[in-house]
C-alpha positions as CSV (number, residue, x, y, z in Angstrom):
1,M,2.4,20.0,-22.0
2,V,2.4,16.4,-20.9
3,A,4.6,14.3,-23.2
4,L,3.4,10.9,-22.0
5,N,0.2,9.5,-20.4
6,T,2.1,7.9,-17.5
7,A,4.3,9.3,-14.8
8,V,6.5,7.2,-12.5
9,V,6.4,9.1,-9.3
10,I,8.9,8.3,-6.5
11,L,8.5,9.9,-3.1
12,N,11.8,10.5,-1.4
13,F,12.9,11.5,2.1
14,N,16.7,11.3,2.7
15,G,16.8,8.3,0.4
16,F,20.0,9.1,-1.5
17,D,21.3,5.6,-1.2
18,F,18.1,4.1,-2.7
19,L,18.0,6.7,-5.5
20,N,21.6,6.0,-6.3
21,S,21.0,2.2,-6.5
22,F,17.5,2.0,-8.1
23,L,16.8,5.1,-10.1
24,P,19.0,4.0,-13.0
25,S,16.8,0.9,-13.6
26,V,13.6,3.0,-13.3
27,I,14.9,5.5,-16.0
28,K,16.2,2.7,-18.2
29,Y,13.0,0.6,-18.2
30,S,10.5,3.5,-18.2
31,K,12.1,5.2,-21.2
32,N,9.5,6.2,-23.9
33,Q,6.7,4.9,-21.7
34,A,6.6,7.3,-18.8
35,D,8.1,10.5,-17.3
36,V,10.0,10.0,-14.2
37,I,9.3,12.4,-11.3
38,V,10.7,12.5,-7.8
39,I,8.7,14.3,-5.0
40,D,11.1,15.2,-2.3
41,N,9.8,15.4,1.3
42,A,12.2,18.2,2.4
43,S,15.2,15.8,2.5
44,T,18.3,17.0,4.5
45,D,20.7,14.6,2.7
46,Q,22.2,15.1,-0.7
47,S,19.2,13.7,-2.6
48,C,18.2,16.9,-4.3
49,K,21.7,17.9,-5.2
50,F,22.3,14.4,-6.6
51,L,19.2,14.5,-8.8
52,S,19.9,18.0,-10.1
53,E,23.5,17.2,-11.0
54,Q,23.2,13.6,-12.2
55,Y,19.7,13.4,-13.7
56,S,18.9,16.9,-14.9
57,G,16.7,16.5,-18.0
58,Q,15.9,12.9,-17.2
59,V,14.0,13.3,-13.9
60,Q,11.6,16.1,-12.9
61,L,12.1,17.1,-9.2
62,I,9.3,18.5,-7.1
63,T,10.5,19.8,-3.7
64,L,8.1,20.2,-0.8
65,D,8.6,22.6,2.1
66,K,8.5,19.9,4.8
67,N,8.1,16.2,5.4
68,Y,4.4,15.5,4.9
69,G,4.9,11.7,5.4
70,F,4.0,9.1,2.8
71,A,0.4,10.0,2.4
72,G,0.7,13.8,2.6
73,G,3.8,13.8,0.5
74,Y,2.1,12.1,-2.5
75,N,-1.0,14.3,-2.0
76,Q,1.1,17.5,-2.2
77,G,3.2,16.3,-5.1
78,L,0.5,15.0,-7.3
79,K,-1.2,18.4,-7.2
80,Q,1.5,19.3,-9.7
81,I,1.2,16.2,-11.9
82,D,-1.5,15.9,-14.6
83,H,-0.6,12.6,-16.3
84,P,-3.7,10.3,-16.7
85,Y,-1.8,7.4,-15.1
86,V,0.6,7.7,-12.1
87,L,2.8,4.9,-10.9
88,L,3.4,5.4,-7.2
89,L,6.8,3.8,-6.6
90,N,8.9,3.4,-3.5
91,S,12.5,4.5,-3.8
92,D,13.7,1.1,-2.6
93,V,12.2,-0.8,-5.5
94,E,14.1,-2.3,-8.4
95,V,12.0,-2.5,-11.5
96,T,12.6,-5.0,-14.3
97,E,12.5,-4.8,-18.1
98,G,8.9,-4.6,-19.4
99,Y,7.4,-4.0,-16.0
100,L,5.3,-1.0,-17.0
101,H,3.5,-2.1,-20.2
102,P,1.3,-4.8,-18.5
103,L,0.2,-2.3,-15.9
104,I,-0.8,0.3,-18.4
105,H,-2.5,-2.3,-20.6
106,I,-4.8,-3.4,-17.8
107,L,-6.0,0.2,-17.1
108,E,-6.5,0.8,-20.8
109,S,-8.3,-2.5,-21.3
110,H,-10.5,-2.3,-18.2
111,Q,-12.2,1.0,-17.5
112,N,-13.7,-0.4,-14.3
113,I,-10.2,-0.9,-12.8
114,A,-8.8,2.1,-11.0
115,A,-5.5,0.7,-9.8
116,V,-3.2,-2.3,-10.5
117,Q,0.0,-3.7,-8.9
118,P,2.7,-6.0,-10.2
119,K,4.1,-9.1,-8.5
120,I,6.3,-7.8,-5.6
121,R,9.3,-10.0,-4.7
122,S,12.0,-9.5,-2.1
123,Y,15.1,-7.7,-3.2
124,R,17.2,-9.6,-0.6
125,S,15.7,-13.0,-1.3
126,K,14.8,-12.9,-4.9
127,D,12.6,-16.1,-5.0
128,D,10.4,-14.9,-2.1
129,F,7.4,-12.7,-2.1
130,E,7.9,-9.4,-0.3
131,H,5.8,-8.3,2.6
132,A,4.6,-5.0,1.1
133,G,2.0,-6.2,-1.4
134,A,3.3,-9.6,-2.6
135,A,0.7,-10.8,-5.1
136,G,-2.1,-8.5,-4.1
137,G,-3.9,-7.5,-1.0
138,F,-6.9,-8.8,0.8
139,I,-8.8,-8.2,4.1
140,D,-10.7,-10.5,6.4
141,F,-14.1,-9.9,7.9
142,L,-12.6,-8.5,11.1
143,G,-10.6,-5.9,9.1
144,Y,-7.1,-7.6,9.2
145,P,-5.2,-7.1,5.9
146,F,-3.0,-9.7,4.4
147,C,-1.5,-10.6,1.0
148,R,-1.5,-13.4,-1.4
149,G,1.9,-14.8,-0.9
150,R,2.4,-13.3,2.6
151,I,0.3,-13.8,5.7
152,F,1.5,-11.8,8.7
153,D,5.2,-12.6,9.0
154,S,5.2,-15.7,6.7
155,A,6.2,-14.9,3.1
156,E,6.0,-17.7,0.5
157,K,8.5,-18.6,-2.3
158,D,7.2,-17.7,-5.7
159,T,6.8,-20.9,-7.6
160,G,4.3,-19.5,-10.1
161,Q,1.4,-20.3,-7.9
162,Y,0.0,-16.8,-8.3
163,N,0.7,-16.1,-12.0
164,Q,-2.6,-14.7,-13.0
165,S,-2.5,-12.2,-15.8
166,C,-5.2,-10.0,-14.2
167,E,-7.2,-10.8,-11.0
168,E,-9.2,-8.6,-8.7
169,V,-7.9,-7.9,-5.3
170,F,-9.1,-5.8,-2.3
171,W,-6.1,-3.4,-2.2
172,T,-3.0,-2.7,-4.2
173,T,0.3,-1.8,-2.5
174,G,1.6,1.7,-2.2
175,A,5.1,0.3,-2.9
176,C,4.2,0.0,-6.6
177,M,0.7,0.9,-7.7
178,L,-0.4,2.3,-11.1
179,I,-3.5,4.3,-10.5
180,R,-5.8,6.6,-12.5
181,N,-4.8,10.1,-11.5
182,T,-8.4,11.5,-11.8
183,V,-9.7,8.7,-9.5
184,F,-7.0,9.3,-7.0
185,K,-7.8,13.0,-6.8
186,D,-11.6,12.6,-7.0
187,V,-11.7,10.5,-3.8
188,G,-9.3,13.0,-2.0
189,G,-6.1,11.1,-2.4
190,F,-4.4,9.5,0.6
191,D,-5.7,10.3,4.1
192,S,-2.7,12.4,5.5
193,D,-3.8,11.6,9.0
194,F,-2.5,8.0,8.4
195,F,1.0,9.5,7.8
196,A,2.3,6.1,6.6
197,H,1.1,2.5,6.5
198,M,-2.4,1.2,5.4
199,E,-3.1,4.5,3.7
200,E,-3.3,2.6,0.4
201,I,-5.9,0.2,1.9
202,D,-8.0,3.1,3.0
203,L,-7.6,4.7,-0.5
204,C,-8.6,1.4,-2.2
205,W,-11.6,0.9,0.0
206,R,-12.9,4.4,-0.8
207,I,-12.3,3.8,-4.5
208,H,-14.2,0.6,-4.3
209,K,-17.2,2.6,-3.0
210,Q,-17.1,4.6,-6.2
211,G,-17.7,1.4,-8.1
212,Y,-14.1,0.7,-9.3
213,K,-12.0,-2.4,-8.8
214,M,-8.4,-3.1,-7.9
215,A,-6.2,-5.6,-9.8
216,Y,-3.0,-7.6,-9.6
217,T,-1.0,-8.9,-12.5
218,A,2.0,-11.3,-12.5
219,Q,3.0,-10.2,-16.0
220,S,4.8,-7.3,-14.3
221,K,7.5,-8.0,-11.6
222,V,9.5,-5.7,-9.3
223,F,11.9,-6.3,-6.4
224,H,11.3,-4.4,-3.1
225,V,13.9,-3.9,-0.4
226,G,11.3,-3.1,2.3
227,G,11.8,-1.2,5.5
228,G,13.3,1.7,3.6
229,T,11.2,4.2,5.5
230,L,10.7,2.4,8.8
231,D,12.4,-0.8,10.0
232,I,10.1,-3.8,10.1
233,Y,10.9,-4.2,13.8
234,S,10.3,-0.5,14.7
235,P,7.8,0.2,17.5
236,F,6.7,3.3,15.6
237,K,5.9,1.1,12.6
238,L,3.8,-1.2,14.9
239,Y,2.1,1.9,16.4
240,L,1.1,3.1,12.9
241,N,-0.2,-0.3,11.8
242,F,-2.4,-0.7,14.9
243,R,-3.7,2.8,14.9
244,N,-4.3,3.1,11.2
245,N,-6.1,-0.3,11.1
246,L,-8.6,1.2,13.6
247,Y,-8.8,4.4,11.5
248,L,-9.4,2.2,8.4
249,L,-12.4,0.4,10.0
250,L,-14.0,3.5,11.6
251,K,-13.9,5.4,8.3
252,N,-15.1,2.6,5.9
253,E,-16.8,-0.3,7.6
254,K,-20.6,-0.5,7.6
255,G,-22.2,1.3,10.6
256,L,-24.1,-1.6,12.1
257,K,-21.1,-3.9,11.8
258,L,-18.9,-1.3,13.7
259,L,-21.1,-1.7,16.8
260,W,-19.7,-5.1,17.5
261,L,-16.5,-5.0,15.4
262,L,-14.7,-2.2,17.2
263,P,-15.1,-3.7,20.7
264,V,-13.9,-7.0,19.3
265,R,-10.9,-5.4,17.7
266,L,-10.0,-3.4,20.8
267,I,-10.0,-6.6,22.8
268,L,-7.9,-8.5,20.3
269,D,-5.4,-5.6,20.2
270,G,-5.2,-5.9,24.0
271,V,-4.4,-9.6,23.7
272,A,-1.7,-8.7,21.2
273,A,-0.2,-6.1,23.7
274,L,-0.3,-8.6,26.5
275,R,1.5,-11.2,24.3
276,F,4.2,-8.6,23.5
277,L,4.6,-7.9,27.2
278,L,4.9,-11.5,28.1
279,E,7.5,-12.0,25.4
280,G,9.6,-9.1,26.9
281,S,8.8,-6.7,24.1
282,F,7.8,-3.7,26.3
283,G,8.3,-1.3,23.4
284,F,5.8,-3.1,21.2
285,S,3.3,-3.4,24.0
286,W,3.6,0.3,24.7
287,A,3.2,1.0,20.9
288,V,-0.2,-0.8,20.9
289,L,-1.3,1.2,23.9
290,K,-0.2,4.5,22.3
291,A,-2.1,3.5,19.1
292,H,-5.3,3.1,21.1
293,L,-4.8,6.4,22.9
294,S,-4.3,8.1,19.5
295,F,-7.4,6.4,18.1
296,Y,-9.5,7.5,21.0
297,T,-8.4,11.1,20.7
298,S,-9.0,11.1,16.9
299,F,-12.3,9.1,17.1
300,F,-14.7,11.9,16.2
301,K,-12.4,13.4,13.6
302,M,-12.3,10.0,11.8
303,L,-16.0,9.5,12.3
304,K,-16.8,12.7,10.4
305,K,-14.8,11.4,7.4
306,R,-17.4,8.7,7.0
307,K,-19.8,11.3,5.6
308,H,-17.5,11.7,2.6
309,T,-17.7,8.1,1.4
310,K,-20.6,6.3,-0.2
311,A,-22.3,3.5,1.7
312,H,-23.0,1.4,-1.4
313,N,-20.8,-0.4,-4.0
314,L,-19.1,-2.3,-1.2
315,P,-15.9,-4.1,-2.3
316,T,-15.6,-7.8,-2.9
317,C,-12.4,-9.8,-2.2
318,V,-13.1,-10.0,1.5
319,Y,-12.1,-13.2,3.3
320,T,-15.2,-14.1,5.3
321,R,-13.2,-16.1,7.9
322,S,-10.7,-14.9,10.5
323,I,-7.2,-14.7,9.1
324,V,-5.9,-14.4,12.7
325,Y,-7.5,-17.6,13.8
326,D,-6.4,-19.5,10.6
327,Y,-2.8,-18.3,11.0
328,F,-2.2,-18.5,14.7
329,V,-4.6,-21.4,15.7
330,K,-4.9,-23.5,12.6
331,K,-1.2,-22.7,11.6
332,I,-2.1,-21.9,8.0
333,K,0.9,-20.0,6.5
334,R,0.2,-20.1,2.8
335,F,-2.6,-18.1,1.0
336,S,-3.3,-21.1,-1.3
337,D,-4.1,-23.2,1.8
338,L,-6.9,-20.9,2.9
339,D,-10.5,-21.9,2.1
340,A,-11.0,-20.7,-1.4
341,H,-14.8,-20.7,-1.0
342,S,-14.5,-18.1,1.8
343,F,-13.4,-15.4,-0.6
344,S,-16.0,-13.1,-2.2
345,K,-13.9,-12.3,-5.2
346,T,-14.1,-12.4,-9.0
347,I,-11.7,-12.8,-11.9
348,V,-11.8,-9.7,-14.1
């Protein structure tokens, strides 16, 4: 029998150091509000032994038979979790006192909100927003995702400029996302073909199509190390980002728009690969090429997945300009400097 309505669920793969550093704060600040559960992706380090010996009775451990990746790992583990609300939390996140209540309050107060994220700041640079989520996720009309507080590689200092108590966003970060368990399962969970990166954007897009909204609140704050699974400069991470962004569009974007959008995106990706090559980053250039090859071989598989998503109730919070042009050509580095009238978003 479930004791509490909320479960804090941490996916772990060989993350002993992170668990040792950050699990105590999760347990301390989640006490009497949520059950803490760790899903282990077949770790080969001492993670499971550590949890069994040090946190028996405080943490529930779900062990998987192999490494299913971020997307598949959560899908497999959540099959065994029945809590109405689940907080998907990276193992390299330090939570703060009172972080959970504002998130729960928003889901309880707004039945049309399916998921909500807190303010994500950098663990290494405490005053700066962190890349994975910052103050909520958006997407431009060409399908490039970005965050309030972080555009591409430029992260802002948090000076209170995004201190909304509850505001609609396009996507909430998988680093720390409170989501309705039934909604997560009703839309099929994460797409395991993504393996990792942008799977939460795909999930949020599909949830939007069911008529729900995503939200961000600054009343909750956590600190994220980042790069705990893949280093930010990893060619494999770049490969996943380029490939999964194409997956995202093919699965979710309107059919007529895809006819011109995919060719444009493929050309822009080619420009990015050439730029990496000219800069001497052969590994990055090759990662983009591999991403395209993988996309081509998976094209019809991803195309079939469009049949399982509704074509109406399209999301708001889309930036109707090009974030790539604004960032690289106009040199706009701060979200607050973007044209506010170019967002189709609402305050909830």
